[in-house]
TILO-483693 format. One line per 10 residues: number of its first residue (from 1); their letters; for each residue x, y, z of N, C-alpha, C. Coordinates in steps of 0.02 Angstrom, whole numbers, always signed. Example, Ala and Ser with C-alpha at 12.3 -4.5 7.8 and 13.67 -1.06 7.14 Angstrom:
1> AS> +660,-284,+390,+615,-225,+390,+660,-165,+390; +642,-112,+354,+684,-53,+357,+645,+2,+394 $
***
This chain:
1> XXXXXXXXXX> -1446,-4593,-1293,-1464,-4557,-1354,-1526,-4587,-1389; -1529,-4656,-1380,-1588,-4693,-1407,-1652,-4669,-1376; -1648,-4653,-1308,-1706,-4637,-1270,-1738,-4570,-1293; -1699,-4530,-1324,-1724,-4465,-1350,-1751,-4468,-1421; -1746,-4532,-1449,-1767,-4540,-1518,-1723,-4513,-1570; -1662,-4493,-1548,-1613,-4466,-1595,-1576,-4522,-1630; -1577,-4520,-1696,-1542,-4577,-1729,-1467,-4577,-1716; -1439,-4635,-1705,-1367,-4640,-1691,-1329,-4640,-1759; -1285,-4590,-1764,-1244,-4589,-1823,-1181,-4549,-1806; -1132,-4556,-1847,-1071,-4520,-1839,-1081,-4444,-1836 $
11> XXXXXXXXXX> -1125,-4420,-1879,-1138,-4346,-1879,-1168,-4324,-1812; -1214,-4364,-1786,-1246,-4350,-1723,-1195,-4344,-1666; -1154,-4398,-1664,-1102,-4398,-1613,-1052,-4340,-1621; -1034,-4325,-1682,-986,-4267,-1698,-1019,-4200,-1670; -1081,-4194,-1681,-1117,-4133,-1662,-1116,-4127,-1582; -1130,-4182,-1549,-1131,-4178,-1477,-1061,-4163,-1447; -1009,-4197,-1476,-940,-4189,-1453,-918,-4118,-1463; -941,-4089,-1521,-923,-4016,-1538,-952,-3974,-1485; -1015,-3983,-1469,-1051,-3938,-1423,-1015,-3942,-1351; -999,-4003,-1330,-967,-4011,-1266,-899,-3979,-1265 $
21> XXXXXXXXXX> -859,-3986,-1321,-794,-3956,-1323,-794,-3880,-1322; -844,-3853,-1357,-854,-3779,-1359,-865,-3748,-1289; -897,-3788,-1248,-906,-3763,-1176,-852,-3792,-1130; -801,-3820,-1161,-744,-3850,-1121,-763,-3905,-1074; -813,-3940,-1093,-834,-3998,-1054,-799,-4060,-1083; -732,-4058,-1077,-688,-4107,-1114,-702,-4177,-1091; -706,-4188,-1026,-715,-4258,-1000,-780,-4287,-1025; -833,-4245,-1026,-901,-4271,-1049,-892,-4289,-1125; -855,-4241,-1162,-843,-4258,-1231,-807,-4322,-1243; -759,-4336,-1200,-722,-4399,-1203,-766,-4457,-1191 $
31> XXXXXXXXXX> -813,-4453,-1146,-862,-4505,-1130,-903,-4520,-1191; -930,-4467,-1224,-969,-4478,-1284,-925,-4508,-1340; -864,-4485,-1348,-817,-4513,-1394,-809,-4591,-1382; -801,-4609,-1320,-787,-4680,-1304,-851,-4722,-1317; -911,-4688,-1306,-972,-4728,-1318,-980,-4752,-1392; -944,-4715,-1437,-952,-4735,-1505,-928,-4806,-1518; -874,-4829,-1482,-853,-4896,-1488,-905,-4945,-1463; -937,-4929,-1408,-989,-4974,-1383,-1049,-4980,-1425; -1065,-4923,-1461,-1121,-4926,-1504,-1106,-4946,-1577; -1041,-4960,-1591,-1023,-4979,-1657,-1029,-4923,-1709 $
41> XXXXXXXXXX> -1019,-4864,-1686,-1023,-4807,-1729,-950,-4786,-1750; -942,-4783,-1817,-876,-4765,-1840,-858,-4695,-1831; -793,-4680,-1824,-768,-4613,-1815,-737,-4587,-1878; -741,-4522,-1889,-708,-4489,-1946,-657,-4441,-1922; -627,-4405,-1968,-577,-4355,-1947,-606,-4300,-1901; -668,-4282,-1914,-703,-4229,-1873,-708,-4254,-1803; -725,-4316,-1795,-738,-4346,-1731,-675,-4339,-1686; -614,-4344,-1720,-552,-4341,-1685,-531,-4267,-1678; -537,-4227,-1731,-509,-4161,-1731,-544,-4117,-1678; -608,-4126,-1667,-640,-4087,-1618,-614,-4093,-1548 $
51> XXXXXXXXXX> -610,-4156,-1520,-582,-4159,-1454,-507,-4144,-1450; -471,-4155,-1507,-401,-4139,-1508,-394,-4063,-1497; -436,-4022,-1530,-437,-3952,-1523,-454,-3931,-1451; -505,-3965,-1421,-526,-3952,-1356,-470,-3964,-1303; -433,-4021,-1312,-379,-4039,-1270,-324,-3985,-1275; -309,-3963,-1338,-256,-3911,-1345,-278,-3847,-1307; -342,-3828,-1313,-365,-3766,-1282,-358,-3775,-1206; -367,-3834,-1180,-362,-3848,-1109,-286,-3861,-1089; -240,-3850,-1137,-169,-3859,-1126,-150,-3930,-1106; -190,-3978,-1132,-176,-4046,-1117,-143,-4079,-1183 $
61> XXXXXXXXXX> -83,-4055,-1198,-57,-4069,-1264,-34,-4143,-1268; -13,-4173,-1212,+2,-4246,-1214,-57,-4288,-1233; -115,-4270,-1200,-175,-4307,-1216,-197,-4295,-1288; -183,-4237,-1314,-201,-4223,-1385,-163,-4266,-1431; -98,-4278,-1416,-56,-4320,-1457,-74,-4390,-1449; -97,-4412,-1392,-124,-4481,-1384,-180,-4492,-1428; -223,-4442,-1435,-281,-4449,-1476,-260,-4451,-1550; -210,-4414,-1569,-182,-4415,-1639,-156,-4485,-1654; -120,-4514,-1604,-93,-4581,-1618,-147,-4632,-1623; -207,-4624,-1584,-263,-4668,-1591,-299,-4659,-1658 $
71> XXXXXXXXXX> -300,-4595,-1680,-328,-4579,-1746,-290,-4619,-1802; -224,-4618,-1795,-181,-4651,-1846,-192,-4725,-1842; -199,-4754,-1780,-207,-4825,-1770,-274,-4851,-1798; -324,-4803,-1802,-388,-4823,-1830,-392,-4812,-1905; -336,-4795,-1935,-329,-4790,-2008,-349,-4721,-2035; -355,-4671,-1993,-375,-4603,-2016,-312,-4562,-2020; -312,-4516,-2066,-255,-4472,-2080,-260,-4406,-2047; -215,-4389,-2002,-215,-4322,-1976,-207,-4271,-2030; -242,-4215,-2030,-240,-4166,-2082,-216,-4097,-2057; -220,-4049,-2099,-199,-3984,-2077,-241,-3956,-2016 $
81> XXXXXXXXXX> -305,-3976,-2012,-345,-3952,-1957,-318,-3984,-1892; -300,-4046,-1896,-274,-4081,-1839,-212,-4047,-1813; -164,-4032,-1855,-102,-3999,-1831,-107,-3929,-1817; -155,-3895,-1854,-165,-3822,-1839,-191,-3813,-1766; -227,-3862,-1741,-248,-3859,-1670,-188,-3859,-1627; -140,-3903,-1641,-80,-3906,-1599,-41,-3840,-1605; -34,-3816,-1665,+7,-3758,-1674,-23,-3696,-1650; -90,-3688,-1657,-128,-3631,-1632,-115,-3619,-1555; -111,-3676,-1521,-105,-3673,-1448,-37,-3696,-1428; +11,-3687,-1476,+81,-3709,-1466,+115,-3668,-1411 $
91> XXXXXXXXXX> +146,-3702,-1368,+180,-3668,-1310,+256,-3678,-1322; +295,-3630,-1296,+369,-3632,-1306,+398,-3679,-1254; +360,-3713,-1216,+384,-3758,-1166,+419,-3820,-1200; +472,-3844,-1169,+512,-3898,-1197,+469,-3961,-1211; +421,-3978,-1166,+383,-4036,-1174,+337,-4031,-1236; +315,-3970,-1256,+277,-3963,-1315,+320,-3975,-1375; +381,-3948,-1372,+428,-3954,-1427,+443,-4029,-1440; +451,-4069,-1386,+464,-4139,-1394,+405,-4174,-1425; +343,-4156,-1404,+283,-4186,-1432,+282,-4173,-1506; +293,-4112,-1530,+294,-4098,-1600,+347,-4136,-1637 $
101> XXXXXXXXXX> +406,-4142,-1609,+459,-4183,-1638,+436,-4255,-1645; +403,-4281,-1596,+379,-4352,-1597,+325,-4360,-1654; +285,-4309,-1662,+236,-4311,-1715,+268,-4314,-1786; +316,-4271,-1796,+352,-4267,-1860,+387,-4337,-1870; +419,-4361,-1819,+455,-4426,-1824,+404,-4479,-1843; +348,-4480,-1811,+296,-4532,-1822,+273,-4532,-1895; +263,-4471,-1922,+243,-4465,-1992,+296,-4491,-2041; +360,-4477,-2028,+413,-4502,-2071,+416,-4578,-2065; +405,-4609,-2006,+407,-4678,-1999,+354,-4712,-2039; +298,-4678,-2047,+244,-4706,-2087,+252,-4687,-2163 $
111> XXXXXXXXXX> +310,-4655,-2178,+326,-4638,-2247,+276,-4582,-2270; +250,-4542,-2223,+202,-4489,-2244,+243,-4426,-2248; +286,-4421,-2300,+332,-4366,-2307,+298,-4299,-2313; +244,-4298,-2353,+208,-4233,-2366,+183,-4202,-2301; +151,-4241,-2258,+119,-4213,-2199,+176,-4199,-2149; +231,-4237,-2146,+287,-4221,-2101,+315,-4153,-2116; +326,-4142,-2184,+356,-4078,-2206,+305,-4022,-2192; +239,-4035,-2201,+187,-3984,-2192,+187,-3964,-2120; +190,-4011,-2075,+191,-3997,-2003,+256,-3958,-1986; +311,-3977,-2012,+374,-3945,-1997,+371,-3873,-2019 $
121> XXXXXXXXXX> +344,-3862,-2082,+343,-3792,-2107,+294,-3746,-2069; +239,-3777,-2041,+194,-3740,-2002,+225,-3722,-1935; +261,-3763,-1907,+302,-3751,-1846,+345,-3691,-1855; +383,-3690,-1910,+428,-3634,-1923,+390,-3567,-1931; +327,-3568,-1956,+289,-3507,-1967,+254,-3486,-1903; +230,-3532,-1863,+188,-3514,-1808,+225,-3511,-1741; +268,-3559,-1730,+298,-3567,-1664,+370,-3541,-1666; +407,-3564,-1614,+477,-3550,-1607,+517,-3576,-1667; +572,-3547,-1686,+614,-3577,-1738,+636,-3649,-1718; +630,-3698,-1765,+649,-3765,-1747,+720,-3769,-1723 $
131> XXXXXXXXXX> +734,-3814,-1677,+802,-3820,-1652,+841,-3873,-1697; +904,-3885,-1676,+943,-3926,-1717,+918,-3997,-1723; +888,-4023,-1662,+864,-4093,-1665,+804,-4100,-1712; +765,-4049,-1716,+705,-4051,-1761,+729,-4055,-1836; +779,-4010,-1852,+808,-4015,-1919,+835,-4085,-1935; +865,-4112,-1883,+899,-4180,-1895,+842,-4231,-1909; +786,-4231,-1873,+734,-4275,-1885,+704,-4270,-1956; +697,-4209,-1982,+669,-4197,-2045,+720,-4216,-2101; +783,-4199,-2089,+835,-4215,-2139,+843,-4289,-2146; +846,-4326,-2091,+854,-4396,-2091,+790,-4429,-2120 $
141> XXXXXXXXXX> +731,-4401,-2102,+669,-4430,-2129,+666,-4424,-2207; +691,-4369,-2234,+694,-4361,-2306,+745,-4406,-2339; +798,-4418,-2307,+852,-4461,-2336,+829,-4534,-2336; +792,-4553,-2281,+773,-4624,-2272,+702,-4642,-2297; +666,-4588,-2316,+594,-4598,-2328,+576,-4620,-2400; +627,-4631,-2442,+610,-4654,-2508,+586,-4602,-2556; +586,-4538,-2535,+564,-4484,-2578,+624,-4462,-2623; +612,-4413,-2665,+664,-4388,-2709,+721,-4362,-2669; +782,-4384,-2684,+842,-4366,-2649,+854,-4291,-2654; +831,-4259,-2712,+841,-4188,-2716,+800,-4148,-2669 $
151> XXXXXXXXXX> +748,-4180,-2640,+705,-4144,-2589,+746,-4142,-2524; +782,-4193,-2508,+827,-4190,-2450,+884,-4140,-2462; +909,-4139,-2524,+962,-4092,-2541,+938,-4020,-2532; +881,-4004,-2563,+853,-3938,-2559,+839,-3917,-2485; +814,-3961,-2448,+798,-3945,-2376,+866,-3931,-2340; +917,-3971,-2357,+979,-3963,-2317,+1016,-3902,-2340; +1010,-3883,-2405,+1050,-3830,-2430,+1025,-3761,-2413; +963,-3752,-2392,+936,-3689,-2372,+978,-3666,-2313; +997,-3602,-2314,+1041,-3574,-2262,+1005,-3567,-2194; +1015,-3615,-2149,+983,-3612,-2081,+1035,-3601,-2029 $
161> XXXXXXXXXX> +1098,-3599,-2045,+1151,-3589,-1999,+1168,-3651,-1960; +1151,-3711,-1985,+1170,-3771,-1952,+1222,-3809,-1993; +1273,-3835,-1958,+1324,-3874,-1990,+1307,-3947,-1974; +1305,-3993,-2021,+1286,-4062,-2011,+1340,-4102,-1977; +1320,-4146,-1930,+1367,-4198,-1910,+1372,-4246,-1969; +1427,-4284,-1971,+1441,-4324,-2031,+1388,-4383,-2039; +1365,-4408,-1987,+1316,-4465,-1995,+1254,-4443,-2031; +1234,-4381,-2024,+1177,-4352,-2059,+1194,-4338,-2130; +1251,-4304,-2142,+1272,-4288,-2208,+1285,-4345,-2253; +1317,-4398,-2224,+1334,-4456,-2261,+1275,-4489,-2299 $
171> XXXXXXXXXX> +1217,-4491,-2266,+1155,-4520,-2298,+1139,-4484,-2362; +1142,-4415,-2359,+1128,-4378,-2417,+1183,-4388,-2469; +1246,-4384,-2449,+1300,-4391,-2496,+1301,-4458,-2534; +1289,-4511,-2497,+1293,-4575,-2529,+1232,-4588,-2575; +1177,-4559,-2554,+1117,-4559,-2600,+1132,-4523,-2668; +1160,-4467,-2661,+1173,-4425,-2722,+1224,-4465,-2766; +1277,-4491,-2737,+1326,-4530,-2776,+1294,-4594,-2806; +1252,-4626,-2771,+1219,-4687,-2795,+1175,-4672,-2858; +1145,-4614,-2857,+1103,-4592,-2912,+1142,-4558,-2971; +1207,-4553,-2959,+1250,-4520,-3012,+1241,-4444,-3010 $
181> XXXXXXXXXX> +1220,-4416,-2958,+1207,-4344,-2952,+1273,-4310,-2926; +1326,-4321,-2966,+1393,-4298,-2942,+1394,-4222,-2931; +1363,-4181,-2973,+1366,-4112,-2970,+1332,-4087,-2904; +1277,-4120,-2885,+1242,-4106,-2824,+1287,-4123,-2764; +1321,-4179,-2769,+1366,-4199,-2717,+1420,-4145,-2704; +1455,-4125,-2758,+1505,-4073,-2754,+1478,-4007,-2726; +1422,-3990,-2748,+1390,-3927,-2725,+1376,-3932,-2651; +1354,-3988,-2625,+1337,-3998,-2558,+1397,-3987,-2513; +1452,-4019,-2534,+1514,-4008,-2497,+1540,-3938,-2497; +1535,-3904,-2555,+1558,-3837,-2563,+1520,-3789,-2518 $
191> XXXXXXXXXX> +1453,-3799,-2517,+1412,-3751,-2477,+1428,-3760,-2402; +1444,-3822,-2381,+1461,-3831,-2307,+1530,-3802,-2296; +1576,-3813,-2344,+1643,-3782,-2334,+1638,-3708,-2323; +1595,-3676,-2360,+1586,-3604,-2356,+1566,-3579,-2286; +1529,-3624,-2250,+1503,-3607,-2183,+1552,-3625,-2129; +1604,-3658,-2146,+1650,-3680,-2092,+1717,-3641,-2095; +1757,-3654,-2047,+1823,-3622,-2046,+1880,-3676,-2050; +1871,-3723,-2096,+1920,-3775,-2106,+1985,-3742,-2131; +2042,-3772,-2115,+2105,-3748,-2137,+2109,-3749,-2213; +2146,-3702,-2243,+2152,-3701,-2316,+2182,-3765,-2343 $
201> XXXXXXXXXX> +2227,-3794,-2308,+2262,-3855,-2331,+2209,-3913,-2335; +2166,-3913,-2284,+2113,-3966,-2284,+2061,-3958,-2338; +2044,-3894,-2351,+1997,-3880,-2405,+2028,-3897,-2471; +2091,-3882,-2480,+2125,-3899,-2543,+2127,-3971,-2557; +2140,-4013,-2501,+2141,-4084,-2508,+2075,-4111,-2531; +2022,-4086,-2504,+1954,-4107,-2524,+1939,-4092,-2593; +1955,-4028,-2612,+1938,-4007,-2680,+1982,-4045,-2732; +2040,-4064,-2715,+2082,-4105,-2763,+2049,-4170,-2773; +2021,-4204,-2723,+1989,-4267,-2732,+1924,-4253,-2775; +1892,-4200,-2766,+1833,-4187,-2806,+1851,-4174,-2879 $
211> XXXXXXXXXX> +1907,-4139,-2888,+1928,-4123,-2957,+1945,-4183,-2993; +1977,-4235,-2964,+1994,-4299,-3002,+1937,-4349,-2994; +1880,-4327,-2964,+1819,-4371,-2960,+1830,-4432,-2915; +1870,-4426,-2864,+1881,-4474,-2814,+1833,-4457,-2756; +1769,-4468,-2771,+1716,-4439,-2728,+1716,-4471,-2655; +1727,-4537,-2654,+1725,-4572,-2589,+1784,-4556,-2548; +1841,-4539,-2578,+1899,-4512,-2541,+1883,-4443,-2515; +1853,-4403,-2556,+1833,-4334,-2534,+1783,-4339,-2477; +1736,-4385,-2483,+1686,-4394,-2430,+1718,-4416,-2362; +1763,-4464,-2371,+1798,-4491,-2309,+1841,-4434,-2275 $
221> XXXXXXXXXX> +1875,-4397,-2314,+1917,-4341,-2288,+1871,-4287,-2258; +1818,-4269,-2293,+1769,-4222,-2269,+1739,-4243,-2204; +1718,-4306,-2200,+1688,-4331,-2140,+1734,-4327,-2081; +1795,-4347,-2090,+1845,-4343,-2036,+1854,-4275,-2006; +1855,-4225,-2053,+1864,-4156,-2033,+1801,-4129,-1999; +1741,-4152,-2022,+1682,-4130,-1988,+1678,-4157,-1915; +1697,-4220,-1908,+1697,-4252,-1840,+1749,-4214,-1795; +1804,-4199,-1821,+1856,-4167,-1782,+1836,-4093,-1762; +1804,-4059,-1806,+1790,-3987,-1794,+1720,-3973,-1769; +1676,-4023,-1774,+1606,-4006,-1757,+1596,-3980,-1688 $
231> XXXXXXX> +1635,-4003,-1639,+1626,-3980,-1569,+1644,-3907,-1563; +1681,-3877,-1611,+1702,-3808,-1608,+1648,-3761,-1633; +1598,-3789,-1674,+1548,-3748,-1703,+1487,-3750,-1661; +1453,-3695,-1653,+1400,-3689,-1610,+1336,-3724,-1629; +1322,-3728,-1695,+1261,-3758,-1718,+1279,-3820,-1766; +1245,-3873,-1750,+1254,-3931,-1793,+1189,-3970,-1789; +1179,-4016,-1838,+1123,-4062,-1830,+1144,-4130,-1857 $
***
């Protein structure tokens, strides 16, 4: 690049990478991308988003996610453009689904709740309906991510046809009780009861504990019944 008299800058490299990706010369774009390290040229979000999109168009989804991980490791934040590339070329193949799940999980581990939810919502709008495992990742991420507990509650309470396994539900329930959100706790149990076919006697026992505000007894009883009956229900997370 120096021999052409072209000044070396991030914008210059971004332009070259963009041109190569548009003509699907992905390997050449990668070589230019790697040259930036050797030349000491810093990368920006555009530098990453362009080859990520090119890799997605070439159906090299795993390579695209590797580049997203590199982007994060260099201190740059994946944005809507980054994930839109993934979703635009989203395939219903199981490997693609696992890659998207890994991306959501990675964002939650970094406590990036907003982007994790944004990616999840875009998946629901563009791709296949999320499966039970994807819901589990998001639900647990919300419960453990230090965000508002009501956000996990609202996510969980929307009717998606999934019955929670107790290990997932307990995180939400204990968080609600710890914060003194007793009414939310009662409502959470009642909504799940309405979706299940528990015996009347079991439901009465749980509601009796709720009535006298023996919440942890109610939770223990409820949990035992979920564990016993969950294998009978088709959908759970």
